[in-house]
KOLMILO-787638 format. One record per atom (N, C-alpha, C): residue in one letter; atom name; z, x, y. Coordinates in steps of 0.02 Angstrom, whole numbers. Layout:
N
("a" "CA" (Z X Y)),
...
This chain:
175
("x" "N" (19 41 -58)),
("x" "CA" (10 7 -4)),
("x" "C" (-11 57 66)),
("x" "N" (-36 42 104)),
("x" "CA" (-22 39 181)),
("x" "C" (18 35 214)),
("x" "N" (37 51 293)),
("x" "CA" (80 27 338)),
("x" "C" (45 -23 353)),
("x" "N" (-24 -41 374)),
("x" "CA" (-41 -83 402)),
("x" "C" (-18 -147 340)),
("x" "N" (-52 -148 297)),
("x" "CA" (-36 -187 249)),
("x" "C" (31 -224 230)),
("x" "N" (102 -186 249)),
("x" "CA" (150 -212 266)),
("x" "C" (168 -239 334)),
("x" "N" (147 -227 364)),
("x" "CA" (144 -257 449)),
("x" "C" (117 -313 409)),
("x" "N" (60 -324 415)),
("x" "CA" (29 -369 402)),
("x" "C" (72 -441 331)),
("x" "N" (103 -411 286)),
("x" "CA" (143 -454 248)),
("x" "C" (210 -487 272)),
("x" "N" (226 -435 349)),
("x" "CA" (292 -463 372)),
("x" "C" (281 -510 411)),
("x" "N" (226 -491 436)),
("x" "CA" (170 -554 492)),
("x" "C" (177 -608 471)),
("x" "N" (154 -613 400)),
("x" "CA" (147 -690 377)),
("x" "C" (199 -726 340)),
("x" "N" (251 -662 330)),
("x" "CA" (298 -679 299)),
("x" "C" (341 -712 349)),
("x" "N" (359 -693 408)),
("x" "CA" (385 -736 462)),
("x" "C" (352 -804 469)),
("x" "N" (307 -798 499)),
("x" "CA" (262 -857 519)),
("x" "C" (282 -909 445)),
("x" "N" (258 -886 389)),
("x" "CA" (279 -928 338)),
("x" "C" (357 -968 326)),
("x" "N" (388 -911 332)),
("x" "CA" (464 -941 323)),
("x" "C" (505 -964 385)),
("x" "N" (472 -961 439)),
("x" "CA" (474 -978 516)),
("x" "C" (566 -948 507)),
("x" "N" (537 -866 510)),
("x" "CA" (612 -837 543)),
("x" "C" (577 -752 563)),
("x" "N" (582 -737 605)),
("x" "CA" (560 -701 641)),
("x" "C" (587 -627 605)),
("x" "N" (655 -628 560)),
("x" "CA" (661 -562 542)),
("x" "C" (671 -562 463)),
("x" "N" (605 -492 429)),
("x" "CA" (593 -503 356)),
("x" "C" (626 -450 334)),
("x" "N" (666 -430 277)),
("x" "CA" (687 -388 252)),
("x" "C" (638 -357 200)),
("x" "N" (643 -292 195)),
("x" "CA" (595 -264 149)),
("x" "C" (636 -240 94)),
("x" "N" (639 -245 59)),
("x" "CA" (694 -214 -4)),
("x" "C" (673 -167 -59)),
("x" "N" (618 -182 -81)),
("x" "CA" (586 -143 -139)),
("x" "C" (544 -72 -108)),
("x" "N" (529 -51 -138)),
("x" "CA" (486 29 -133)),
("x" "C" (444 39 -86)),
("x" "N" (424 -18 -38)),
("x" "CA" (362 -16 19)),
("x" "C" (406 -12 66)),
("x" "N" (470 -9 87)),
("x" "CA" (508 -5 128)),
("x" "C" (523 73 158)),
("x" "N" (478 125 118)),
("x" "CA" (472 181 122)),
("x" "C" (420 188 184)),
("x" "N" (394 120 193)),
("x" "CA" (322 122 259)),
("x" "C" (371 126 304)),
("x" "N" (414 103 320)),
("x" "CA" (477 96 369)),
("x" "C" (495 143 391)),
("x" "N" (508 192 345)),
("x" "CA" (541 260 368)),
("x" "C" (508 317 379)),
("x" "N" (419 318 345)),
("x" "CA" (395 370 333)),
("x" "C" (330 363 386)),
("x" "N" (302 415 412)),
("x" "CA" (236 389 435)),
("x" "C" (185 425 385)),
("x" "N" (211 482 345)),
("x" "CA" (162 496 268)),
("x" "C" (206 511 240)),
("x" "N" (218 457 185)),
("x" "CA" (236 454 129)),
("x" "C" (207 476 75)),
("x" "N" (235 504 28)),
("x" "CA" (201 542 -29)),
("x" "C" (149 464 -67)),
("x" "N" (103 500 -93)),
("x" "CA" (58 443 -126)),
("x" "C" (82 411 -190)),
("x" "N" (128 454 -220)),
("x" "CA" (158 411 -267)),
("x" "C" (219 350 -257)),
("x" "N" (214 367 -192)),
("x" "CA" (266 301 -172)),
("x" "C" (224 240 -139)),
("x" "N" (162 247 -127)),
("x" "CA" (129 192 -102)),
("x" "C" (91 166 -160)),
("x" "N" (93 170 -229)),
("x" "CA" (54 139 -277)),
("x" "C" (57 73 -279)),
("x" "N" (116 35 -271)),
("x" "CA" (128 -33 -270)),
("x" "C" (69 -76 -247)),
("x" "N" (60 -143 -264)),
("x" "CA" (8 -184 -214)),
("x" "C" (66 -219 -198)),
("x" "N" (121 -227 -207)),
("x" "CA" (186 -286 -165)),
("x" "C" (227 -270 -147)),
("x" "N" (258 -306 -81)),
("x" "CA" (305 -291 -44)),
("x" "C" (360 -349 -64)),
("x" "N" (424 -319 -88)),
("x" "CA" (483 -369 -110)),
("x" "C" (515 -363 -51)),
("x" "N" (492 -432 -24)),
("x" "CA" (538 -479 46)),
("x" "C" (595 -532 28)),
("x" "N" (622 -523 98)),
("x" "CA" (654 -598 103)),
("x" "C" (688 -610 192)),
("x" "N" (671 -665 200)),
("x" "CA" (687 -679 260)),
("x" "C" (778 -678 283)),
("x" "N" (771 -623 332)),
("x" "CA" (853 -605 341)),
("x" "C" (901 -672 361)),
("x" "N" (880 -713 396)),
("x" "CA" (910 -772 406)),
("x" "C" (909 -838 352)),
("x" "N" (873 -840 318)),
("x" "CA" (857 -887 278)),
("x" "C" (833 -864 213)),
("x" "N" (887 -813 183)),
("x" "CA" (852 -807 108)),
("x" "C" (821 -842 59)),
("x" "N" (843 -897 50)),
("x" "CA" (817 -962 24)),
("x" "C" (756 -977 26)),
("x" "N" (721 -943 82)),
("x" "CA" (659 -963 91)),
("x" "C" (616 -927 60)),
("x" "N" (614 -883 24)),
("x" "CA" (585 -830 -7)),
("x" "C" (545 -855 -77)),
("x" "N" (553 -890 -88)),
("x" "CA" (512 -949 -120)),
("x" "C" (434 -969 -93)),
("x" "N" (460 -985 -22)),
("x" "CA" (400 -1013 0)),
("x" "C" (342 -967 19)),
("x" "N" (380 -903 31)),
("x" "CA" (346 -844 44)),
("x" "C" (297 -821 -24)),
("x" "N" (330 -824 -82)),
("x" "CA" (318 -809 -136)),
("x" "C" (251 -854 -151)),
("x" "N" (272 -899 -155)),
("x" "CA" (234 -976 -167)),
("x" "C" (161 -955 -114)),
("x" "N" (148 -949 -54)),
("x" "CA" (127 -937 -14)),
("x" "C" (55 -880 -4)),
("x" "N" (99 -826 -23)),
("x" "CA" (72 -742 -2)),
("x" "C" (87 -710 -73)),
("x" "N" (116 -743 -132)),
("x" "CA" (115 -701 -194)),
("x" "C" (83 -685 -233)),
("x" "N" (105 -643 -293)),
("x" "CA" (44 -629 -342)),
("x" "C" (7 -698 -369)),
("x" "N" (-75 -683 -367)),
("x" "CA" (-128 -724 -381)),
("x" "C" (-132 -784 -330)),
("x" "N" (-107 -774 -261)),
("x" "CA" (-111 -808 -233)),
("x" "C" (-185 -794 -181)),
("x" "N" (-214 -835 -146)),
("x" "CA" (-272 -821 -103)),
("x" "C" (-258 -762 -87)),
("x" "N" (-211 -754 -32)),
("x" "CA" (-188 -707 5)),
("x" "C" (-192 -634 -37)),
("x" "N" (-171 -636 -92)),
("x" "CA" (-184 -563 -129)),
("x" "C" (-254 -560 -149)),
("x" "N" (-300 -614 -156)),
("x" "CA" (-376 -612 -199)),
("x" "C" (-397 -575 -129)),
("x" "N" (-375 -602 -64)),
("x" "CA" (-429 -583 -8)),
("x" "C" (-403 -516 15)),
("x" "N" (-344 -504 3)),
("x" "CA" (-322 -418 41)),
("x" "C" (-296 -386 -18)),
("x" "N" (-282 -398 -85)),
("x" "CA" (-281 -335 -117)),
("x" "C" (-208 -326 -128)),
("x" "N" (-183 -354 -102)),
("x" "CA" (-83 -342 -100)),
("x" "C" (-58 -405 -108)),
("x" "N" (16 -395 -78)),
("x" "CA" (44 -481 -98)),
("x" "C" (140 -438 -97)),
("x" "N" (152 -498 -57)),
("x" "CA" (226 -518 -53)),
("x" "C" (259 -555 -114)),
("x" "N" (312 -524 -127)),
("x" "CA" (370 -537 -189)),
("x" "C" (424 -571 -166)),
("x" "N" (410 -644 -139)),
("x" "CA" (499 -661 -111)),
("x" "C" (549 -643 -161)),
("x" "N" (607 -629 -149)),
("x" "CA" (658 -601 -190)),
("x" "C" (717 -603 -136)),
("x" "N" (775 -595 -168)),
("x" "CA" (830 -609 -128)),
("x" "C" (867 -559 -131)),
("x" "N" (935 -575 -75)),
("x" "CA" (967 -497 -41)),
("x" "C" (995 -469 -112)),
("x" "N" (1010 -509 -158)),
("x" "CA" (1044 -484 -211)),
("x" "C" (1001 -433 -271)),
("x" "N" (924 -434 -257)),
("x" "CA" (891 -396 -305)),
("x" "C" (897 -333 -306)),
("x" "N" (928 -301 -260)),
("x" "CA" (943 -224 -269)),
("x" "C" (1024 -214 -276)),
("x" "N" (1035 -150 -309)),
("x" "CA" (1096 -149 -309)),
("x" "C" (1126 -71 -260)),
("x" "N" (1145 -109 -193)),
("x" "CA" (1161 -61 -137)),
("x" "C" (1233 -27 -107)),
("x" "N" (1232 21 -92)),
("x" "CA" (1282 43 -43)),
("x" "C" (1315 4 -9)),
("x" "N" (1387 10 24)),
("x" "CA" (1411 -19 62)),
("x" "C" (1385 -11 127)),
("x" "N" (1373 -55 175)),
("x" "CA" (1335 -33 249)),
("x" "C" (1289 -32 253)),
("x" "N" (1219 -38 212)),
("x" "CA" (1177 -46 195)),
("x" "C" (1148 -88 244)),
("x" "N" (1152 -129 251)),
("x" "CA" (1125 -199 315)),
("x" "C" (1136 -166 388)),
("x" "N" (1185 -120 396)),
("x" "CA" (1196 -80 475)),
("x" "C" (1135 -22 447)),
("x" "N" (1126 -27 404)),
("x" "CA" (1066 47 401)),
("x" "C" (1004 43 413)),
("x" "N" (984 -33 401)),
("x" "CA" (907 -51 392)),
("x" "C" (863 -27 464)),
("x" "N" (798 -18 449)),
("x" "CA" (767 20 490)),
("x" "C" (727 -11 499)),
("x" "N" (699 -18 579)),
("x" "CA" (657 -90 602)),
("x" "C" (592 -54 605)),
("x" "N" (554 -103 582)),
("x" "CA" (469 -112 583)),
("x" "C" (442 -159 630)),
("x" "N" (422 -150 690)),
("x" "CA" (420 -186 733)),
("x" "C" (368 -182 783)),
("x" "N" (314 -202 783)),
("x" "CA" (257 -191 834)),
("x" "C" (189 -241 851)),
("x" "N" (149 -225 853)),
("x" "CA" (95 -292 884)),
("x" "C" (52 -316 798)),
("x" "N" (65 -268 771)),
("x" "CA" (52 -282 690)),
("x" "C" (102 -318 659)),
("x" "N" (171 -338 686)),
("x" "CA" (219 -369 629)),
("x" "C" (227 -446 696)),
("x" "N" (206 -439 743)),
("x" "CA" (213 -511 783)),
("x" "C" (181 -573 753)),
("x" "N" (233 -618 750)),
("x" "CA" (293 -645 777)),
("x" "C" (361 -615 727)),
("x" "N" (347 -573 694)),
("x" "CA" (390 -551 640)),
("x" "C" (418 -460 660)),
("x" "N" (481 -453 631)),
("x" "CA" (494 -387 642)),
("x" "C" (522 -384 571)),
("x" "N" (497 -328 537)),
("x" "CA" (526 -295 469)),
("x" "C" (601 -252 483)),
("x" "N" (629 -267 426)),
("x" "CA" (705 -224 419)),
("x" "C" (697 -191 345)),
("x" "N" (672 -136 334)),
("x" "CA" (656 -76 302)),
("x" "C" (735 -72 286)),
("x" "N" (734 -68 203)),
("x" "CA" (807 -15 181)),
("x" "C" (783 65 203)),
("x" "N" (848 72 214)),
("x" "CA" (837 172 237)),
("x" "C" (827 184 164)),
("x" "N" (796 263 180)),
("x" "CA" (779 309 130)),
("x" "C" (822 310 68)),
("x" "N" (895 336 96)),
("x" "CA" (951 334 63)),
("x" "C" (963 276 -3)),
("x" "N" (970 235 37)),
("x" "CA" (1005 163 22)),
("x" "C" (940 137 -50)),
("x" "N" (863 138 -9)),
("x" "CA" (807 128 -51)),
("x" "C" (826 184 -121)),
("x" "N" (826 241 -116)),
("x" "CA" (832 302 -176)),
("x" "C" (869 280 -204)),
("x" "N" (947 247 -185)),
("x" "CA" (994 226 -238)),
("x" "C" (990 157 -294)),
("x" "N" (954 110 -236)),
("x" "CA" (937 44 -280)),
("x" "C" (887 72 -340)),
("x" "N" (843 122 -328)),
("x" "CA" (799 146 -375)),
("x" "C" (837 191 -419)),
("x" "N" (891 212 -401)),
("x" "CA" (919 262 -451)),
("x" "C" (953 219 -473)),
("x" "N" (987 155 -468)),
("x" "CA" (1032 94 -507)),
("x" "C" (975 86 -551)),
("x" "N" (915 46 -535)),
("x" "CA" (859 19 -555)),
("x" "C" (847 56 -633)),
("x" "N" (827 108 -625)),
("x" "CA" (817 179 -691)),
("x" "C" (765 165 -721)),
("x" "N" (705 132 -698)),
("x" "CA" (647 137 -730)),
("x" "C" (615 204 -729)),
("x" "N" (555 213 -733)),
("x" "CA" (537 273 -757)),
("x" "C" (479 264 -686)),
("x" "N" (463 208 -669)),
("x" "CA" (433 211 -599)),
("x" "C" (459 242 -551)),
("x" "N" (524 210 -550)),
("x" "CA" (589 220 -489)),
("x" "C" (610 291 -478)),
("x" "N" (625 323 -542)),
("x" "CA" (648 396 -540)),
("x" "C" (578 436 -511)),
("x" "N" (526 413 -543)),
("x" "CA" (473 487 -513)),
("x" "C" (475 459 -452)),
("x" "N" (466 392 -397)),
("x" "CA" (469 385 -355)),
("x" "C" (513 420 -309)),
("x" "N" (573 409 -334)),
("x" "CA" (630 495 -302)),
("x" "C" (626 547 -317)),
("x" "N" (602 557 -366)),
("x" "CA" (581 617 -364)),
("x" "C" (542 652 -333)),
("x" "N" (480 612 -310)),
("x" "CA" (422 627 -255)),
("x" "C" (471 628 -189)),
("x" "N" (522 588 -167)),
("x" "CA" (541 605 -102)),
("x" "C" (579 645 -115)),
("x" "N" (633 659 -155)),
("x" "CA" (674 715 -153)),
("x" "C" (645 789 -156)),
("x" "N" (591 806 -183)),
("x" "CA" (532 840 -184)),
("x" "C" (514 856 -113)),
("x" "N" (497 809 -86)),
("x" "CA" (460 809 -13)),
("x" "C" (523 833 25)),
("x" "N" (576 829 28)),
("x" "CA" (629 856 70)),
("x" "C" (660 775 124)),
("x" "N" (661 711 81)),
("x" "CA" (648 675 137)),
("x" "C" (724 637 121)),
("x" "N" (748 658 38)),
("x" "CA" (798 626 24)),
("x" "C" (865 702 45)),
("x" "N" (925 689 61)),
("x" "CA" (1005 742 45)),
("x" "C" (1034 708 17)),
("x" "N" (1068 765 -33)),
("x" "CA" (1087 757 -87)),
("x" "C" (1152 724 -73)),
("x" "N" (1188 765 -14)),
("x" "CA" (1247 728 7)),
("x" "C" (1257 669 18)),
("x" "N" (1196 630 51)),
("x" "CA" (1216 570 86)),
("x" "C" (1208 533 28)),
("x" "N" (1175 548 -36)),
("x" "CA" (1159 498 -89)),
("x" "C" (1219 499 -145)),
("x" "N" (1268 570 -129)),
("x" "CA" (1319 561 -172)),
("x" "C" (1369 516 -142)),
("x" "N" (1382 528 -55)),
("x" "CA" (1444 500 -44)),
("x" "C" (1423 434 -31)),
("x" "N" (1368 393 -36)),
("x" "CA" (1354 331 -31)),
("x" "C" (1343 301 -109)),
("x" "N" (1331 329 -171)),
("x" "CA" (1343 316 -243)),
("x" "C" (1427 301 -228)),
("x" "N" (1479 346 -209)),
("x" "CA" (1544 323 -199)),
("x" "C" (1557 243 -185)),
("x" "N" (1510 226 -143)),
("x" "CA" (1534 164 -99)),
("x" "C" (1490 103 -139)),
("x" "N" (1461 121 -185)),
("x" "CA" (1420 46 -239)),
("x" "C" (1468 33 -271)),
("x" "N" (1461 -46 -288)),
("x" "CA" (1492 -76 -316)),
("x" "C" (1487 -102 -382)),
("x" "N" (1487 -43 -429)),
("x" "CA" (1455 -21 -488)),
("x" "C" (1541 -19 -530)),
("x" "N" (1502 -16 -600)),
("x" "CA" (1535 10 -656)),
("x" "C" (1540 61 -654)),
("x" "N" (1593 114 -672)),
("x" "CA" (1587 184 -678)),
("x" "C" (1539 217 -726)),
("x" "N" (1526 183 -777)),
("x" "CA" (1481 211 -828)),
("x" "C" (1409 231 -774)),
("x" "N" (1383 153 -742)),
("x" "CA" (1338 169 -703)),
("x" "C" (1306 215 -647)),
("x" "N" (1397 231 -632)),
("x" "CA" (1404 269 -573)),
("x" "C" (1379 331 -608)),
("x" "N" (1406 362 -655)),
("x" "CA" (1391 431 -695)),
("x" "C" (1309 437 -706)),
("x" "N" (1291 367 -728)),
("x" "CA" (1233 397 -760)),
("x" "C" (1178 391 -691)),
("x" "N" (1198 349 -626)),
("x" "CA" (1163 369 -552)),
("x" "C" (1181 444 -543)),
("x" "N" (1231 459 -540)),
("x" "CA" (1275 540 -529)),
("x" "C" (1210 590 -569)),
("x" "N" (1200 567 -621)),
("x" "CA" (1146 630 -679)),
("x" "C" (1073 607 -646)),
("x" "N" (1058 567 -638)),
("x" "CA" (979 561 -632)),
("x" "C" (987 593 -535)),
("x" "N" (1030 584 -497)),
("x" "CA" (1007 624 -439)),
("x" "C" (1018 679 -451)),
("x" "N" (1071 715 -483)),
("x" "CA" (1061 772 -501)),
("x" "C" (1000 811 -553)),
("x" "N" (980 772 -584)),
("x" "CA" (907 783 -610)),
("x" "C" (824 791 -552)),
("x" "N" (850 734 -513)),
("x" "CA" (795 713 -451)),
("x" "C" (768 794 -394)),
("x" "N" (850 818 -394)),
("x" "CA" (838 879 -366)),
("x" "C" (823 938 -389)),
("x" "N" (850 930 -467)),
("x" "CA" (825 1011 -507)),
("x" "C" (751 1009 -504)),
("x" "N" (718 977 -503)),
("x" "CA" (634 980 -519)),
("x" "C" (618 1003 -473)),
């Protein structure tokens, strides 16, 4: 996905959900953080989003511009309407959201997960594609291990998952 595509999704989602503020909670939040993200981080054709003020309206977004919609057929990318509970995130993540607002997002404005919060959600999910995504960010110098370790301690998770995530973080920086 490109930043222009994400901006289009934000604009369309804001209009459909009648909510100016759209949270980008999935991998494509990277586009709100980095001007030149690693190619591996941009392979997704979907942006996981929800209306910040009306999260229950995410299904309207999914229905209108989601997978298999005319929107996707026209543009080659789509929105996946999700909820705030979709990702396991550290305390304070909402205060660290990165604003993406310009003439291409209006009438909407995007709120993208900050990179370290995004990476921690991906370490928690633990799928191969998530770990590859994080390795690309770590090897590119966009992630700081100390920040990840500190925020990991603030996550509302079982100790077994915390230890597994700590090991995944170590491996990302060892590569």
